[in-house]
PDB file of N, CA, C and O in Angstrom, chain B, residues numbered from 101:
ATOM      1  N   MET B 101      -8.088  17.112   1.283  1.00  0.00           N
ATOM      2  CA  MET B 101      -6.860  16.744   1.948  1.00  0.00           C
ATOM      3  C   MET B 101      -6.452  15.357   1.460  1.00  0.00           C
ATOM      4  O   MET B 101      -7.278  14.449   1.365  1.00  0.00           O
ATOM      5  N   GLN B 102      -5.191  15.216   1.161  1.00  0.00           N
ATOM      6  CA  GLN B 102      -4.686  13.945   0.644  1.00  0.00           C
ATOM      7  C   GLN B 102      -3.392  13.607   1.365  1.00  0.00           C
ATOM      8  O   GLN B 102      -2.589  14.489   1.666  1.00  0.00           O
ATOM      9  N   GLY B 103      -3.199  12.336   1.636  1.00  0.00           N
ATOM     10  CA  GLY B 103      -2.003  11.899   2.334  1.00  0.00           C
ATOM     11  C   GLY B 103      -1.222  10.892   1.525  1.00  0.00           C
ATOM     12  O   GLY B 103      -1.781  10.146   0.722  1.00  0.00           O
ATOM     13  N   LEU B 104       0.075  10.882   1.747  1.00  0.00           N
ATOM     14  CA  LEU B 104       0.960   9.888   1.161  1.00  0.00           C
ATOM     15  C   LEU B 104       1.634   9.159   2.312  1.00  0.00           C
ATOM     16  O   LEU B 104       2.061   9.784   3.283  1.00  0.00           O
ATOM     17  N   ARG B 105       1.732   7.827   2.204  1.00  0.00           N
ATOM     18  CA  ARG B 105       2.302   7.012   3.266  1.00  0.00           C
ATOM     19  C   ARG B 105       3.391   6.124   2.696  1.00  0.00           C
ATOM     20  O   ARG B 105       3.267   5.598   1.590  1.00  0.00           O
ATOM     21  N   CYS B 106       4.456   5.965   3.460  1.00  0.00           N
ATOM     22  CA  CYS B 106       5.542   5.072   3.067  1.00  0.00           C
ATOM     23  C   CYS B 106       5.232   3.674   3.599  1.00  0.00           C
ATOM     24  O   CYS B 106       5.095   3.501   4.810  1.00  0.00           O
ATOM     25  N   PRO B 107       5.117   2.673   2.725  1.00  0.00           N
ATOM     26  CA  PRO B 107       4.815   1.320   3.201  1.00  0.00           C
ATOM     27  C   PRO B 107       5.994   0.676   3.928  1.00  0.00           C
ATOM     28  O   PRO B 107       5.815  -0.313   4.638  1.00  0.00           O
ATOM     29  N   SER B 108       7.183   1.220   3.761  1.00  0.00           N
ATOM     30  CA  SER B 108       8.363   0.645   4.379  1.00  0.00           C
ATOM     31  C   SER B 108       8.538   1.089   5.827  1.00  0.00           C
ATOM     32  O   SER B 108       8.683   0.253   6.719  1.00  0.00           O
ATOM     33  N   CYS B 109       8.526   2.415   6.070  1.00  0.00           N
ATOM     34  CA  CYS B 109       8.793   2.920   7.426  1.00  0.00           C
ATOM     35  C   CYS B 109       7.570   3.527   8.098  1.00  0.00           C
ATOM     36  O   CYS B 109       7.609   3.782   9.302  1.00  0.00           O
ATOM     37  N   GLY B 110       6.475   3.768   7.359  1.00  0.00           N
ATOM     38  CA  GLY B 110       5.261   4.293   7.957  1.00  0.00           C
ATOM     39  C   GLY B 110       5.151   5.800   7.983  1.00  0.00           C
ATOM     40  O   GLY B 110       4.163   6.320   8.500  1.00  0.00           O
ATOM     41  N   GLU B 111       6.111   6.523   7.452  1.00  0.00           N
ATOM     42  CA  GLU B 111       6.058   7.986   7.407  1.00  0.00           C
ATOM     43  C   GLU B 111       4.826   8.425   6.614  1.00  0.00           C
ATOM     44  O   GLU B 111       4.537   7.866   5.556  1.00  0.00           O
ATOM     45  N   THR B 112       4.102   9.424   7.123  1.00  0.00           N
ATOM     46  CA  THR B 112       2.907   9.928   6.451  1.00  0.00           C
ATOM     47  C   THR B 112       3.038  11.417   6.233  1.00  0.00           C
ATOM     48  O   THR B 112       3.446  12.145   7.137  1.00  0.00           O
ATOM     49  N   ARG B 113       2.698  11.877   5.049  1.00  0.00           N
ATOM     50  CA  ARG B 113       2.708  13.303   4.708  1.00  0.00           C
ATOM     51  C   ARG B 113       1.319  13.692   4.258  1.00  0.00           C
ATOM     52  O   ARG B 113       0.749  13.061   3.368  1.00  0.00           O
ATOM     53  N   TRP B 114       0.762  14.744   4.876  1.00  0.00           N
ATOM     54  CA  TRP B 114      -0.571  15.223   4.519  1.00  0.00           C
ATOM     55  C   TRP B 114      -0.450  16.496   3.715  1.00  0.00           C
ATOM     56  O   TRP B 114       0.375  17.356   4.022  1.00  0.00           O
ATOM     57  N   HIS B 115      -1.278  16.621   2.677  1.00  0.00           N
ATOM     58  CA  HIS B 115      -1.282  17.780   1.789  1.00  0.00           C
ATOM     59  C   HIS B 115      -2.702  18.337   1.713  1.00  0.00           C
ATOM     60  O   HIS B 115      -3.666  17.580   1.597  1.00  0.00           O
ATOM     61  N   LEU B 116      -2.825  19.655   1.779  1.00  0.00           N
ATOM     62  CA  LEU B 116      -4.142  20.286   1.667  1.00  0.00           C
ATOM     63  C   LEU B 116      -4.659  20.246   0.238  1.00  0.00           C
ATOM     64  O   LEU B 116      -5.864  20.128   0.018  1.00  0.00           O
ATOM     65  N   LEU B 117      -3.764  20.343  -0.730  1.00  0.00           N
ATOM     66  CA  LEU B 117      -4.146  20.317  -2.140  1.00  0.00           C
ATOM     67  C   LEU B 117      -3.859  18.933  -2.713  1.00  0.00           C
ATOM     68  O   LEU B 117      -2.987  18.228  -2.205  1.00  0.00           O
ATOM     69  N   PRO B 118      -4.577  18.531  -3.762  1.00  0.00           N
ATOM     70  CA  PRO B 118      -4.327  17.219  -4.368  1.00  0.00           C
ATOM     71  C   PRO B 118      -2.888  17.093  -4.871  1.00  0.00           C
ATOM     72  O   PRO B 118      -2.285  18.064  -5.326  1.00  0.00           O
ATOM     73  N   VAL B 119      -2.363  15.895  -4.779  1.00  0.00           N
ATOM     74  CA  VAL B 119      -0.996  15.601  -5.198  1.00  0.00           C
ATOM     75  C   VAL B 119      -1.049  14.865  -6.529  1.00  0.00           C
ATOM     76  O   VAL B 119      -1.885  13.982  -6.721  1.00  0.00           O
ATOM     77  N   ALA B 120      -0.157  15.228  -7.448  1.00  0.00           N
ATOM     78  CA  ALA B 120      -0.087  14.532  -8.739  1.00  0.00           C
ATOM     79  C   ALA B 120       0.388  13.100  -8.496  1.00  0.00           C
ATOM     80  O   ALA B 120       1.527  12.878  -8.085  1.00  0.00           O
ATOM     81  N   LEU B 121      -0.488  12.139  -8.751  1.00  0.00           N
ATOM     82  CA  LEU B 121      -0.153  10.746  -8.472  1.00  0.00           C
ATOM     83  C   LEU B 121       0.735  10.132  -9.545  1.00  0.00           C
ATOM     84  O   LEU B 121       1.317   9.068  -9.332  1.00  0.00           O
ATOM     85  N   GLU B 122       0.846  10.790 -10.698  1.00  0.00           N
ATOM     86  CA  GLU B 122       1.699  10.265 -11.762  1.00  0.00           C
ATOM     87  C   GLU B 122       3.177  10.417 -11.398  1.00  0.00           C
ATOM     88  O   GLU B 122       4.009   9.616 -11.824  1.00  0.00           O
ATOM     89  N   ALA B 123       3.499  11.439 -10.613  1.00  0.00           N
ATOM     90  CA  ALA B 123       4.892  11.678 -10.232  1.00  0.00           C
ATOM     91  C   ALA B 123       5.300  10.687  -9.145  1.00  0.00           C
ATOM     92  O   ALA B 123       4.465  10.219  -8.371  1.00  0.00           O
ATOM     93  N   ARG B 124       6.583  10.378  -9.099  1.00  0.00           N
ATOM     94  CA  ARG B 124       7.113   9.479  -8.068  1.00  0.00           C
ATOM     95  C   ARG B 124       7.396  10.308  -6.827  1.00  0.00           C
ATOM     96  O   ARG B 124       8.118  11.303  -6.895  1.00  0.00           O
ATOM     97  N   HIS B 125       6.832   9.908  -5.695  1.00  0.00           N
ATOM     98  CA  HIS B 125       7.050  10.601  -4.432  1.00  0.00           C
ATOM     99  C   HIS B 125       7.933   9.718  -3.568  1.00  0.00           C
ATOM    100  O   HIS B 125       7.567   8.590  -3.241  1.00  0.00           O
ATOM    101  N   GLU B 126       9.094  10.237  -3.203  1.00  0.00           N
ATOM    102  CA  GLU B 126      10.075   9.473  -2.446  1.00  0.00           C
ATOM    103  C   GLU B 126      10.006   9.832  -0.972  1.00  0.00           C
ATOM    104  O   GLU B 126       9.861  11.004  -0.623  1.00  0.00           O
ATOM    105  N   CYS B 127      10.106   8.836  -0.109  1.00  0.00           N
ATOM    106  CA  CYS B 127      10.102   9.042   1.337  1.00  0.00           C
ATOM    107  C   CYS B 127      11.396   9.744   1.746  1.00  0.00           C
ATOM    108  O   CYS B 127      12.484   9.350   1.324  1.00  0.00           O
ATOM    109  N   ALA B 128      11.271  10.784   2.570  1.00  0.00           N
ATOM    110  CA  ALA B 128      12.447  11.532   3.017  1.00  0.00           C
ATOM    111  C   ALA B 128      13.263  10.749   4.038  1.00  0.00           C
ATOM    112  O   ALA B 128      14.436  11.058   4.252  1.00  0.00           O
ATOM    113  N   ILE B 129      12.670   9.745   4.670  1.00  0.00           N
ATOM    114  CA  ILE B 129      13.376   8.997   5.708  1.00  0.00           C
ATOM    115  C   ILE B 129      14.135   7.803   5.131  1.00  0.00           C
ATOM    116  O   ILE B 129      15.339   7.665   5.349  1.00  0.00           O
ATOM    117  N   CYS B 130      13.424   6.932   4.388  1.00  0.00           N
ATOM    118  CA  CYS B 130      14.076   5.703   3.923  1.00  0.00           C
ATOM    119  C   CYS B 130      14.283   5.647   2.409  1.00  0.00           C
ATOM    120  O   CYS B 130      15.018   4.784   1.929  1.00  0.00           O
ATOM    121  N   GLY B 131      13.655   6.545   1.644  1.00  0.00           N
ATOM    122  CA  GLY B 131      13.857   6.576   0.201  1.00  0.00           C
ATOM    123  C   GLY B 131      12.914   5.698  -0.603  1.00  0.00           C
ATOM    124  O   GLY B 131      13.016   5.660  -1.829  1.00  0.00           O
ATOM    125  N   ALA B 132      11.994   4.989   0.053  1.00  0.00           N
ATOM    126  CA  ALA B 132      11.040   4.136  -0.666  1.00  0.00           C
ATOM    127  C   ALA B 132       9.969   4.995  -1.338  1.00  0.00           C
ATOM    128  O   ALA B 132       9.795   6.166  -0.999  1.00  0.00           O
ATOM    129  N   GLU B 133       9.261   4.403  -2.288  1.00  0.00           N
ATOM    130  CA  GLU B 133       8.196   5.131  -2.977  1.00  0.00           C
ATOM    131  C   GLU B 133       6.951   5.191  -2.094  1.00  0.00           C
ATOM    132  O   GLU B 133       6.527   4.176  -1.543  1.00  0.00           O
ATOM    133  N   MET B 134       6.365   6.386  -1.961  1.00  0.00           N
ATOM    134  CA  MET B 134       5.193   6.580  -1.115  1.00  0.00           C
ATOM    135  C   MET B 134       3.922   6.252  -1.896  1.00  0.00           C
ATOM    136  O   MET B 134       3.867   6.443  -3.111  1.00  0.00           O
ATOM    137  N   VAL B 135       2.900   5.756  -1.191  1.00  0.00           N
ATOM    138  CA  VAL B 135       1.615   5.403  -1.790  1.00  0.00           C
ATOM    139  C   VAL B 135       0.527   6.276  -1.173  1.00  0.00           C
ATOM    140  O   VAL B 135       0.741   6.905  -0.137  1.00  0.00           O
ATOM    141  N   VAL B 136      -0.641   6.311  -1.815  1.00  0.00           N
ATOM    142  CA  VAL B 136      -1.744   7.139  -1.332  1.00  0.00           C
ATOM    143  C   VAL B 136      -2.278   6.562  -0.022  1.00  0.00           C
ATOM    144  O   VAL B 136      -2.515   5.359   0.085  1.00  0.00           O
ATOM    145  N   GLU B 137      -2.464   7.426   0.968  1.00  0.00           N
ATOM    146  CA  GLU B 137      -3.020   7.020   2.261  1.00  0.00           C
ATOM    147  C   GLU B 137      -4.527   6.885   2.135  1.00  0.00           C
ATOM    148  O   GLU B 137      -5.190   7.796   1.641  1.00  0.00           O
ATOM    149  N   ARG B 138      -5.077   5.755   2.578  1.00  0.00           N
ATOM    150  CA  ARG B 138      -6.521   5.515   2.463  1.00  0.00           C
ATOM    151  C   ARG B 138      -7.295   6.179   3.593  1.00  0.00           C
ATOM    152  O   ARG B 138      -8.431   6.611   3.395  1.00  0.00           O
ATOM    153  N   ARG B 139      -6.693   6.262   4.773  1.00  0.00           N
ATOM    154  CA  ARG B 139      -7.402   6.831   5.924  1.00  0.00           C
ATOM    155  C   ARG B 139      -7.402   8.346   5.848  1.00  0.00           C
ATOM    156  O   ARG B 139      -6.560   8.943   5.177  1.00  0.00           O
ATOM    157  N   ARG B 140      -8.338   8.960   6.530  1.00  0.00           N
ATOM    158  CA  ARG B 140      -8.432  10.415   6.605  1.00  0.00           C
ATOM    159  C   ARG B 140      -8.312  10.845   8.059  1.00  0.00           C
ATOM    160  O   ARG B 140      -8.742  10.105   8.944  1.00  0.00           O
ATOM    161  N   PRO B 141      -7.749  12.005   8.335  1.00  0.00           N
ATOM    162  CA  PRO B 141      -7.640  12.453   9.723  1.00  0.00           C
ATOM    163  C   PRO B 141      -9.017  12.653  10.345  1.00  0.00           C
ATOM    164  O   PRO B 141      -9.937  13.133   9.683  1.00  0.00           O
ATOM    165  N   GLY B 142      -9.157  12.288  11.610  1.00  0.00           N
ATOM    166  CA  GLY B 142     -10.407  12.480  12.327  1.00  0.00           C
ATOM    167  C   GLY B 142     -11.463  11.433  12.064  1.00  0.00           C
ATOM    168  O   GLY B 142     -12.608  11.612  12.479  1.00  0.00           O
ATOM    169  N   ARG B 143     -11.127  10.342  11.387  1.00  0.00           N
ATOM    170  CA  ARG B 143     -12.119   9.311  11.061  1.00  0.00           C
ATOM    171  C   ARG B 143     -12.092   8.139  12.037  1.00  0.00           C
ATOM    172  O   ARG B 143     -12.756   7.131  11.796  1.00  0.00           O
ATOM    173  N   GLY B 144     -11.350   8.244  13.120  1.00  0.00           N
ATOM    174  CA  GLY B 144     -11.281   7.159  14.094  1.00  0.00           C
ATOM    175  C   GLY B 144     -12.493   7.157  15.004  1.00  0.00           C
ATOM    176  O   GLY B 144     -13.409   7.958  14.818  1.00  0.00           O
ATOM    177  N   PRO B 145     -12.512   6.267  15.988  1.00  0.00           N
ATOM    178  CA  PRO B 145     -13.642   6.228  16.920  1.00  0.00           C
ATOM    179  C   PRO B 145     -13.703   7.508  17.750  1.00  0.00           C
ATOM    180  O   PRO B 145     -12.670   8.089  18.084  1.00  0.00           O
ATOM    181  N   LYS B 146     -14.916   7.943  18.078  1.00  0.00           N
ATOM    182  CA  LYS B 146     -15.075   9.171  18.855  1.00  0.00           C
ATOM    183  C   LYS B 146     -14.546   9.002  20.269  1.00  0.00           C
ATOM    184  O   LYS B 146     -14.002   9.946  20.842  1.00  0.00           O
ATOM    185  N   LEU B 147     -14.696   7.813  20.840  1.00  0.00           N
ATOM    186  CA  LEU B 147     -14.220   7.548  22.187  1.00  0.00           C
ATOM    187  C   LEU B 147     -13.454   6.235  22.169  1.00  0.00           C
ATOM    188  O   LEU B 147     -13.996   5.194  21.797  1.00  0.00           O
ATOM    189  N   LEU B 148     -12.193   6.291  22.571  1.00  0.00           N
ATOM    190  CA  LEU B 148     -11.392   5.077  22.606  1.00  0.00           C
ATOM    191  C   LEU B 148     -11.840   4.205  23.771  1.00  0.00           C
ATOM    192  O   LEU B 148     -12.269   4.733  24.797  1.00  0.00           O
ATOM    193  N   PRO B 149     -11.751   2.879  23.640  1.00  0.00           N
ATOM    194  CA  PRO B 149     -12.211   1.994  24.709  1.00  0.00           C
ATOM    195  C   PRO B 149     -11.416   2.153  26.000  1.00  0.00           C
ATOM    196  O   PRO B 149     -11.950   1.884  27.077  1.00  0.00           O
ATOM    197  N   GLY B 150     -10.184   2.572  25.927  1.00  0.00           N
ATOM    198  CA  GLY B 150      -9.367   2.747  27.125  1.00  0.00           C
ATOM    199  C   GLY B 150      -7.987   3.225  26.751  1.00  0.00           C
ATOM    200  O   GLY B 150      -7.529   3.024  25.626  1.00  0.00           O
ATOM    201  N   GLU B 151      -7.338   3.846  27.680  1.00  0.00           N
ATOM    202  CA  GLU B 151      -5.972   4.312  27.438  1.00  0.00           C
ATOM    203  C   GLU B 151      -5.033   3.120  27.515  1.00  0.00           C
ATOM    204  O   GLU B 151      -5.010   2.410  28.521  1.00  0.00           O
ATOM    205  N   ARG B 152      -4.268   2.897  26.473  1.00  0.00           N
ATOM    206  CA  ARG B 152      -3.377   1.740  26.432  1.00  0.00           C
ATOM    207  C   ARG B 152      -2.258   1.846  27.451  1.00  0.00           C
ATOM    208  O   ARG B 152      -1.803   0.828  27.974  1.00  0.00           O
ATOM    209  N   ARG B 153      -1.808   3.047  27.742  1.00  0.00           N
ATOM    210  CA  ARG B 153      -0.668   3.212  28.640  1.00  0.00           C
ATOM    211  C   ARG B 153      -1.042   3.028  30.104  1.00  0.00           C
ATOM    212  O   ARG B 153      -0.152   2.992  30.954  1.00  0.00           O
ATOM    213  N   ARG B 154      -2.321   2.911  30.428  1.00  0.00           N
ATOM    214  CA  ARG B 154      -2.731   2.751  31.818  1.00  0.00           C
ATOM    215  C   ARG B 154      -2.846   1.293  32.239  1.00  0.00           C
ATOM    216  O   ARG B 154      -3.194   1.011  33.386  1.00  0.00           O
ATOM    217  N   GLY B 155      -2.570   0.391  31.362  1.00  0.00           N
ATOM    218  CA  GLY B 155      -2.642  -1.027  31.699  1.00  0.00           C
ATOM    219  C   GLY B 155      -1.494  -1.423  32.617  1.00  0.00           C
ATOM    220  O   GLY B 155      -0.515  -0.690  32.755  1.00  0.00           O
ATOM    221  N   ALA B 156      -1.622  -2.566  33.231  1.00  0.00           N
ATOM    222  CA  ALA B 156      -0.581  -3.052  34.126  1.00  0.00           C
ATOM    223  C   ALA B 156       0.675  -3.398  33.331  1.00  0.00           C
ATOM    224  O   ALA B 156       0.607  -3.901  32.210  1.00  0.00           O
ATOM    225  N   ALA B 157       1.806  -3.116  33.937  1.00  0.00           N
ATOM    226  CA  ALA B 157       3.082  -3.427  33.295  1.00  0.00           C
ATOM    227  C   ALA B 157       3.306  -4.936  33.331  1.00  0.00           C
ATOM    228  O   ALA B 157       2.877  -5.615  34.264  1.00  0.00           O
ATOM    229  N   LEU B 158       3.966  -5.441  32.331  1.00  0.00           N
ATOM    230  CA  LEU B 158       4.285  -6.861  32.305  1.00  0.00           C
ATOM    231  C   LEU B 158       5.338  -7.151  33.358  1.00  0.00           C
ATOM    232  O   LEU B 158       6.294  -6.393  33.513  1.00  0.00           O
ATOM    233  N   SER B 159       5.167  -8.219  34.062  1.00  0.00           N
ATOM    234  CA  SER B 159       6.094  -8.578  35.127  1.00  0.00           C
ATOM    235  C   SER B 159       6.990  -9.709  34.636  1.00  0.00           C
ATOM    236  O   SER B 159       6.511 -10.755  34.198  1.00  0.00           O
ATOM    237  N   VAL B 160       8.274  -9.484  34.717  1.00  0.00           N
ATOM    238  CA  VAL B 160       9.250 -10.498  34.334  1.00  0.00           C
ATOM    239  C   VAL B 160      10.212 -10.646  35.498  1.00  0.00           C
ATOM    240  O   VAL B 160      10.800  -9.667  35.958  1.00  0.00           O
ATOM    241  N   GLU B 161      10.369 -11.871  35.969  1.00  0.00           N
ATOM    242  CA  GLU B 161      11.290 -12.083  37.079  1.00  0.00           C
ATOM    243  C   GLU B 161      12.710 -11.922  36.571  1.00  0.00           C
ATOM    244  O   GLU B 161      13.129 -12.591  35.626  1.00  0.00           O
ATOM    245  N   ALA B 162      13.443 -11.025  37.212  1.00  0.00           N
ATOM    246  CA  ALA B 162      14.820 -10.761  36.806  1.00  0.00           C
ATOM    247  C   ALA B 162      15.751 -11.767  37.468  1.00  0.00           C
ATOM    248  O   ALA B 162      15.586 -12.109  38.639  1.00  0.00           O
ATOM    249  N   THR B 163      16.717 -12.228  36.710  1.00  0.00           N
ATOM    250  CA  THR B 163      17.733 -13.115  37.275  1.00  0.00           C
ATOM    251  C   THR B 163      18.949 -12.275  37.617  1.00  0.00           C
ATOM    252  O   THR B 163      19.289 -11.359  36.869  1.00  0.00           O
ATOM    253  N   PRO B 164      19.610 -12.561  38.722  1.00  0.00           N
ATOM    254  CA  PRO B 164      20.788 -11.766  39.086  1.00  0.00           C
ATOM    255  C   PRO B 164      21.902 -11.982  38.070  1.00  0.00           C
ATOM    256  O   PRO B 164      21.992 -13.051  37.465  1.00  0.00           O
ATOM    257  N   PRO B 165      22.751 -10.975  37.878  1.00  0.00           N
ATOM    258  CA  PRO B 165      23.854 -11.132  36.923  1.00  0.00           C
ATOM    259  C   PRO B 165      24.845 -12.175  37.422  1.00  0.00           C
ATOM    260  O   PRO B 165      24.957 -12.395  38.628  1.00  0.00           O
ATOM    261  N   PRO B 166      25.563 -12.816  36.509  1.00  0.00           N
ATOM    262  CA  PRO B 166      26.533 -13.833  36.934  1.00  0.00           C
ATOM    263  C   PRO B 166      27.658 -13.193  37.740  1.00  0.00           C
ATOM    264  O   PRO B 166      28.016 -12.034  37.526  1.00  0.00           O
ATOM    265  N   ALA B 167      28.204 -13.965  38.666  1.00  0.00           N
ATOM    266  CA  ALA B 167      29.299 -13.468  39.504  1.00  0.00           C
ATOM    267  C   ALA B 167      30.560 -13.320  38.663  1.00  0.00           C
ATOM    268  O   ALA B 167      30.828 -14.115  37.763  1.00  0.00           O
ATOM    269  N   ALA B 168      31.323 -12.282  38.981  1.00  0.00           N
ATOM    270  CA  ALA B 168      32.573 -12.036  38.255  1.00  0.00           C
ATOM    271  C   ALA B 168      33.603 -13.088  38.650  1.00  0.00           C
ATOM    272  O   ALA B 168      33.684 -13.462  39.820  1.00  0.00           O
ATOM    273  N   PRO B 169      34.391 -13.569  37.690  1.00  0.00           N
ATOM    274  CA  PRO B 169      35.427 -14.564  38.031  1.00  0.00           C
ATOM    275  C   PRO B 169      36.491 -13.940  38.933  1.00  0.00           C
ATOM    276  O   PRO B 169      36.834 -12.767  38.790  1.00  0.00           O
ATOM    277  N   ALA B 170      37.005 -14.744  39.864  1.00  0.00           N
ATOM    278  CA  ALA B 170      38.001 -14.232  40.816  1.00  0.00           C
ATOM    279  C   ALA B 170      39.397 -14.365  40.293  1.00  0.00           C
ATOM    280  O   ALA B 170      40.350 -13.981  40.971  1.00  0.00           O
TER     281      ALA B 170
END
């Protein structure tokens, strides 16, 4: 399995068969030239340290909108 990644927008395309690296591969989203992806699917940690979306939301004090001119 081989992947191509766009360094500009991050689009990744995975191929089951080897891809000819001599040919120019263009990103379908932004048109930049794609490069060989170094990572392989399934090579991350077996257990993530925690779900990122379960953290506390950032609190920002909202200011009221300005009053409309009379």
